[in-house]
C-alpha positions as CSV (number, residue, x, y, z in Angstrom):
1,X,-30.4,-16.1,26.9
2,X,-33.8,-17.3,29.0
3,X,-31.6,-17.2,32.4
4,X,-30.6,-13.7,31.5
5,X,-33.7,-12.5,30.2
6,X,-34.8,-13.3,33.8
7,X,-32.4,-12.3,35.5
8,X,-32.9,-8.8,34.0
9,X,-36.3,-9.1,35.1
10,X,-35.5,-9.5,38.8
11,X,-33.1,-6.8,38.5
12,X,-35.4,-4.5,37.7
13,X,-38.2,-5.7,40.2
14,X,-35.8,-5.1,42.7
15,X,-35.1,-1.6,41.9
16,X,-38.8,-0.7,41.3
17,X,-38.9,-2.3,44.6
18,X,-36.6,0.4,46.3
19,X,-37.8,2.9,44.2
20,X,-41.7,1.9,46.0
21,X,-39.7,1.8,49.7
22,X,-38.1,5.3,48.7
23,X,-41.3,6.8,48.2
24,X,-42.4,5.4,51.6
25,X,-39.4,6.5,53.5
26,X,-40.5,9.9,54.8
27,X,-37.9,11.8,56.7
28,X,-34.8,10.4,54.8
29,X,-32.6,12.1,52.6
30,X,-30.7,9.8,50.2
31,X,-27.0,9.0,51.1
32,X,-25.1,9.0,48.5
33,X,-22.0,7.1,50.5
34,X,-24.0,6.5,53.6
35,X,-22.2,2.9,53.0
36,X,-19.5,4.2,50.5
37,X,-16.7,3.0,53.2
38,X,-17.7,-0.9,51.9
39,X,-17.0,0.1,48.4
40,X,-13.3,-0.9,49.0
41,X,-14.2,-4.6,49.2
42,X,-12.9,-7.7,50.9
43,X,-9.5,-9.2,49.4
44,X,-6.5,-8.0,48.1
45,X,-6.6,-10.3,44.6
46,X,-9.9,-7.9,44.4
47,X,-7.8,-5.0,44.4
48,X,-5.2,-5.9,42.3
49,X,-8.1,-6.9,39.8
50,X,-9.5,-3.5,39.6
51,X,-11.7,-5.1,42.0
52,X,-13.3,-6.8,39.0
53,X,-14.6,-9.6,40.8
54,X,-18.0,-10.1,40.4
55,X,-17.9,-13.1,38.7
56,X,-14.5,-13.4,38.9
57,X,-14.9,-14.2,43.0
58,X,-14.5,-17.9,44.0
59,X,-13.9,-17.7,47.5
60,X,-15.0,-16.8,50.7
61,X,-14.3,-13.4,49.5
62,X,-17.6,-13.5,47.8
63,X,-19.2,-13.0,51.1
64,X,-19.3,-9.2,49.8
65,X,-18.3,-9.2,45.7
66,X,-21.6,-11.7,45.8
67,X,-23.3,-13.7,47.8
68,X,-23.8,-16.8,45.3
69,X,-20.6,-17.8,44.2
70,X,-20.4,-19.2,48.2
71,X,-22.2,-22.1,46.8
72,X,-19.1,-23.5,45.2
73,X,-16.7,-23.0,48.8
74,X,-16.2,-26.7,49.3
75,X,-14.5,-26.0,52.7
76,X,-13.9,-24.5,55.8
77,X,-12.4,-20.7,54.3
78,X,-11.0,-17.7,56.3
79,X,-9.6,-14.1,55.4
80,X,-8.1,-11.5,56.7
81,X,-6.8,-8.1,55.6
82,X,-5.4,-4.9,56.2
83,X,-5.3,-1.8,53.4
84,X,-3.4,1.4,54.5
85,X,-5.2,4.1,52.8
86,X,-4.3,7.9,51.8
87,X,-0.1,7.4,52.8
88,X,-2.0,5.1,56.1
89,X,-4.7,8.5,57.1
90,X,-7.1,5.7,57.1
91,X,-6.9,1.9,58.3
92,X,-8.6,-0.5,56.8
93,X,-9.7,-4.2,58.0
94,X,-11.5,-7.0,56.8
95,X,-12.2,-10.6,57.7
96,X,-14.4,-13.4,56.9
97,X,-14.8,-17.0,57.2
98,X,-16.8,-19.6,55.4
99,X,-18.4,-22.7,56.3
100,X,-20.3,-25.1,54.3
101,X,-23.4,-27.2,56.0
102,X,-23.4,-30.5,57.0
103,X,-27.2,-31.2,56.4
104,X,-27.7,-29.2,53.3
105,X,-25.6,-27.4,50.1
106,X,-25.5,-24.3,51.6
107,X,-22.8,-22.7,52.6
108,X,-22.6,-19.1,55.3
109,X,-20.2,-16.9,55.5
110,X,-20.3,-13.9,58.2
111,X,-17.7,-11.1,56.8
112,X,-16.8,-8.0,59.2
113,X,-15.6,-5.0,58.0
114,X,-13.9,-1.4,59.6
115,X,-12.2,1.7,58.5
116,X,-11.5,4.1,60.8
117,X,-9.3,7.1,61.8
118,X,-8.3,7.3,65.5
119,X,-6.0,9.5,67.3
120,X,-8.6,12.4,66.4
121,X,-8.0,14.6,68.8
122,X,-10.7,16.4,70.9
123,X,-10.0,20.2,71.8
124,X,-13.5,21.6,73.2
125,X,-12.9,21.2,76.9
126,X,-9.2,23.4,76.9
127,X,-11.6,26.8,75.4
128,X,-12.4,29.0,78.2
129,X,-16.8,29.2,77.0
130,X,-16.7,32.9,79.1
131,X,-14.2,34.2,76.9
132,X,-13.5,31.8,73.7
133,X,-9.6,32.0,74.6
134,X,-7.4,28.9,75.1
135,X,-7.3,27.7,79.1
136,X,-3.5,27.5,80.5
137,X,-1.4,24.2,79.4
138,X,-4.4,23.7,76.6
139,X,-2.9,20.3,75.1
140,X,-3.0,18.8,78.8
141,X,-7.2,19.0,78.6
142,X,-6.8,17.4,74.9
143,X,-8.7,14.1,73.9
144,X,-8.8,11.5,71.2
145,X,-11.4,9.6,69.5
146,X,-11.9,7.6,66.6
147,X,-14.2,7.8,63.8
148,X,-15.3,4.6,62.3
149,X,-17.5,2.3,60.4
150,X,-18.2,-0.6,60.8
151,X,-20.1,-3.5,58.4
152,X,-21.4,-6.9,59.2
153,X,-22.7,-9.2,56.7
154,X,-23.9,-12.3,57.1
155,X,-24.4,-14.3,54.5
156,X,-26.3,-17.7,52.7
157,X,-25.7,-19.1,49.3
158,X,-27.6,-22.0,48.0
159,X,-26.8,-23.9,44.4
160,X,-29.4,-24.2,42.0
161,X,-28.1,-27.0,39.9
162,X,-24.0,-27.8,39.0
163,X,-23.3,-24.8,37.3
164,X,-26.2,-22.1,39.2
165,X,-26.6,-20.7,42.2
166,X,-28.3,-17.6,44.6
167,X,-27.0,-15.9,47.4
168,X,-27.7,-13.5,49.7
169,X,-26.2,-11.0,52.2
170,X,-27.7,-9.9,55.7
171,X,-26.3,-6.0,56.0
172,X,-25.4,-4.3,59.1
173,X,-23.4,-1.0,59.5
174,X,-22.4,1.1,62.6
175,X,-21.0,4.7,62.0
176,X,-19.6,6.5,65.1
177,X,-18.4,10.1,65.7
178,X,-16.4,9.8,68.9
179,X,-18.6,10.6,71.6
180,X,-20.6,12.8,69.2
181,X,-23.0,10.7,66.7
182,X,-23.9,7.3,65.9
183,X,-25.3,5.7,63.3
184,X,-27.3,2.1,62.7
185,X,-28.4,0.8,58.9
186,X,-29.4,-2.6,58.0
187,X,-30.5,-3.7,54.1
188,X,-30.2,-6.9,51.9
189,X,-28.0,-7.9,48.8
190,X,-29.0,-10.9,46.7
191,X,-26.8,-12.2,44.3
192,X,-26.9,-14.8,41.2
193,X,-23.8,-16.5,39.5
194,X,-23.1,-18.9,36.3
195,X,-20.1,-20.5,36.2
196,X,-20.1,-22.8,33.4
197,X,-15.8,-23.8,33.7
198,X,-14.4,-21.0,31.1
199,X,-17.1,-18.5,31.3
200,X,-18.6,-16.9,34.3
201,X,-21.1,-14.6,35.0
202,X,-22.7,-12.7,38.1
203,X,-24.9,-10.2,39.0
204,X,-25.4,-8.9,42.8
205,X,-27.7,-5.6,43.7
206,X,-26.2,-4.1,46.8
207,X,-29.2,-2.8,49.0
208,X,-31.3,-4.5,47.4
209,X,-34.3,-3.6,49.7
210,X,-32.6,0.1,50.2
211,X,-31.0,0.9,53.0
212,X,-32.2,2.8,55.9
213,X,-29.4,4.7,58.4
214,X,-30.3,5.9,61.3
215,X,-28.2,8.7,63.0
216,X,-28.3,10.2,66.8
217,X,-26.6,12.9,67.6
218,X,-25.4,13.1,71.8
219,X,-26.1,16.9,72.4
220,X,-24.7,17.0,75.7
221,X,-21.1,16.4,74.4
222,X,-21.4,19.2,71.9
223,X,-23.0,21.6,74.5
224,X,-19.6,24.0,73.9
225,X,-20.2,24.6,70.6
226,X,-23.2,26.8,71.2
227,X,-20.4,29.3,73.6
228,X,-18.5,29.4,70.5
229,X,-21.8,30.6,68.7
230,X,-21.8,27.7,66.4
231,X,-24.9,25.2,66.1
232,X,-25.5,21.8,67.5
233,X,-25.8,19.9,64.5
234,X,-28.7,17.5,64.0
235,X,-28.5,13.8,62.7
236,X,-30.2,13.7,59.5
237,X,-31.7,10.1,58.7
238,X,-30.1,8.8,55.5
239,X,-31.8,6.1,52.6
240,X,-29.0,4.5,50.0
241,X,-30.4,3.1,46.7
242,X,-29.8,0.2,45.3
243,X,-26.4,-0.4,43.6
244,X,-26.9,-3.4,40.7
245,X,-22.9,-4.6,40.0
246,X,-22.7,-7.1,36.9
247,X,-20.0,-9.1,36.1
248,X,-18.4,-11.4,33.7
249,X,-15.1,-13.6,33.5
250,X,-13.5,-15.6,30.9
251,X,-10.8,-18.5,32.1
252,X,-8.3,-20.4,30.1
253,X,-5.3,-22.6,30.4
254,X,-1.9,-21.9,28.2
255,X,0.6,-24.3,28.8
256,X,1.4,-24.2,32.7
257,X,-0.5,-20.9,33.3
258,X,-4.0,-19.9,34.4
259,X,-5.6,-16.7,32.9
260,X,-9.0,-15.2,34.0
261,X,-10.1,-11.8,32.2
262,X,-13.0,-10.2,34.6
263,X,-15.3,-7.3,33.2
264,X,-17.8,-5.3,35.7
265,X,-19.9,-2.4,36.0
266,X,-21.7,-0.6,38.7
267,X,-24.7,1.0,38.0
268,X,-25.9,3.7,40.3
269,X,-28.7,5.6,41.1
270,X,-28.4,8.0,43.2
271,X,-28.0,10.8,40.8
272,X,-23.8,10.9,41.0
273,X,-23.0,12.9,37.9
274,X,-19.3,14.8,39.3
275,X,-16.6,12.9,37.3
276,X,-19.2,9.8,36.7
277,X,-20.3,8.8,33.5
278,X,-24.0,9.1,33.4
279,X,-26.9,8.5,31.9
280,X,-29.7,10.8,33.7
281,X,-29.3,9.9,37.5
282,X,-28.3,6.9,36.6
283,X,-24.2,6.2,36.6
284,X,-21.7,3.6,35.8
285,X,-18.7,2.6,37.4
286,X,-16.7,0.2,34.7
287,X,-13.5,-2.5,36.0
288,X,-11.1,-4.6,34.1
289,X,-9.0,-7.3,35.9
290,X,-6.4,-9.9,34.6
291,X,-4.8,-12.9,36.8
292,X,-2.1,-15.2,35.5
293,X,-1.5,-17.5,37.8
294,X,1.4,-20.4,37.5
295,X,0.4,-23.8,38.5
296,X,-1.7,-22.5,41.4
297,X,1.0,-21.2,42.9
298,X,2.3,-17.6,41.7
299,X,-0.3,-15.2,40.3
300,X,0.6,-12.0,38.5
301,X,-2.4,-9.5,38.5
302,X,-3.3,-6.1,36.9
303,X,-6.9,-3.8,36.3
304,X,-8.6,-0.8,36.0
305,X,-10.5,1.4,38.2
306,X,-12.0,4.4,38.4
307,X,-13.0,5.6,35.1
308,X,-14.3,9.1,35.6
309,X,-14.5,12.1,34.0
310,X,-11.7,15.1,34.8
311,X,-12.0,19.3,34.4
312,X,-11.1,19.0,30.9
313,X,-13.5,16.5,29.8
314,X,-11.2,14.0,29.1
315,X,-11.4,10.2,30.6
316,X,-8.7,9.4,33.6
317,X,-8.4,5.9,35.3
318,X,-6.5,4.5,37.8
319,X,-4.4,0.9,37.8
320,X,-4.0,-1.5,39.8
321,X,-1.7,-4.5,40.5
322,X,-1.0,-6.9,42.4
323,X,1.2,-10.7,43.5
324,X,0.2,-13.6,45.3
325,X,1.8,-16.6,46.3
326,X,-0.1,-20.1,47.3
327,X,1.0,-23.4,49.1
328,X,-1.3,-26.2,50.5
329,X,-3.9,-23.9,51.2
330,X,-2.4,-21.0,52.3
331,X,-2.8,-17.5,50.3
332,X,-0.5,-14.3,51.2
333,X,-1.9,-11.6,48.2
334,X,-0.5,-7.7,48.1
335,X,-2.6,-5.4,46.2
336,X,-1.7,-1.7,44.9
337,X,-4.0,0.8,43.4
338,X,-4.5,4.5,43.2
339,X,-1.4,4.6,41.4
340,X,-2.6,6.8,38.6
341,X,-5.7,9.0,38.3
342,X,-7.4,11.6,40.2
343,X,-7.0,9.2,43.4
344,X,-3.4,9.3,42.9
345,X,-2.9,12.8,44.5
346,X,-4.2,11.3,48.0
347,X,-1.4,8.5,48.1
348,X,-1.1,4.7,47.5
349,X,-3.5,2.6,48.7
350,X,-2.1,-0.8,49.6
351,X,-3.7,-4.2,50.8
352,X,-2.0,-7.2,52.2
353,X,-4.6,-10.3,53.0
354,X,-4.2,-14.0,54.2
355,X,-6.3,-16.2,53.6
356,X,-6.7,-19.9,54.5
357,X,-8.7,-23.1,52.7
358,X,-8.8,-26.1,55.0
359,X,-9.9,-28.4,52.5
360,X,-6.7,-27.7,50.2
361,X,-4.4,-28.1,53.4
362,X,-3.0,-31.5,51.7
363,X,-3.1,-30.6,48.4
364,X,-0.1,-30.6,46.0
365,X,0.6,-27.8,43.8
366,X,-0.3,-29.0,40.5
367,X,3.8,-29.7,39.9
368,X,3.7,-32.0,42.0
369,X,0.5,-34.0,41.7
């Protein structure tokens, strides 16, 4: 109870710090979705378990889900994931590597994220500015650009004792809209983690210091908009408020089966009220996950996420599912989301990830030990 109370105090202090910093930030607007592309997360296991991963995570992907859990990574680990969202319109790529430090008990990790839409047509050069009509052979004047978001996490974790740890991540994001506009943002994530064997819990505060995102518009590439009677948009700097993620996981065995149940809730403070469960400006996003593993080789997973209130004031949720196979340090995972709920109208989300753990390359499955 003492640890839980101390953790709650830490979270309250971080949120108060963010609120104090917010009051000093002039010329910024609250950006509810300024770093939302990273909410996709990392790793197909997490997707299949409904993103209930703050306390269930136990590998290199902890750099995103809870950096404190990195402290229990015993060897070099790496992961790569590709995801197709909204029927393939949006591509999402994630990669990470974790490296235990030789001269300390700490673990260092680097995580990279990219979400983007490529091949967008730029038609500004295909119009006659004088009369607003298309130029001859307009398609020959089209060019293409990409709209994307990049995220970088430099994470470090340190054990406190055999069961507890803390961790932090320096976060840098870069958003680009082709040659027209670009933004940079910076913040810190902070997490703690407790694992007593069957029980584990974790708390992570994203953007604990607030994220300040600075936009710059390249006016020269948009000058033709004025000839059509449109205004050139101005870049609006954003401040992104903290998100507190709290999770609990319970692990147990039934014969040769290892079972993990997990529950998370995300607490947001940016006044998301449409379709969200909320209390004043604070909204709640619960996540539920289940994993059944057989002899550490084959895994089946399921979960619930995106618990929203629809137009009829009824609760809806999105089911997730997936599977994985692991052998001697190589793991292939698959996850499927947006099966039901309001996001299902936009098409399924598929993820495939490949993970390696060097300390397990010579380790046989439990059935062969």
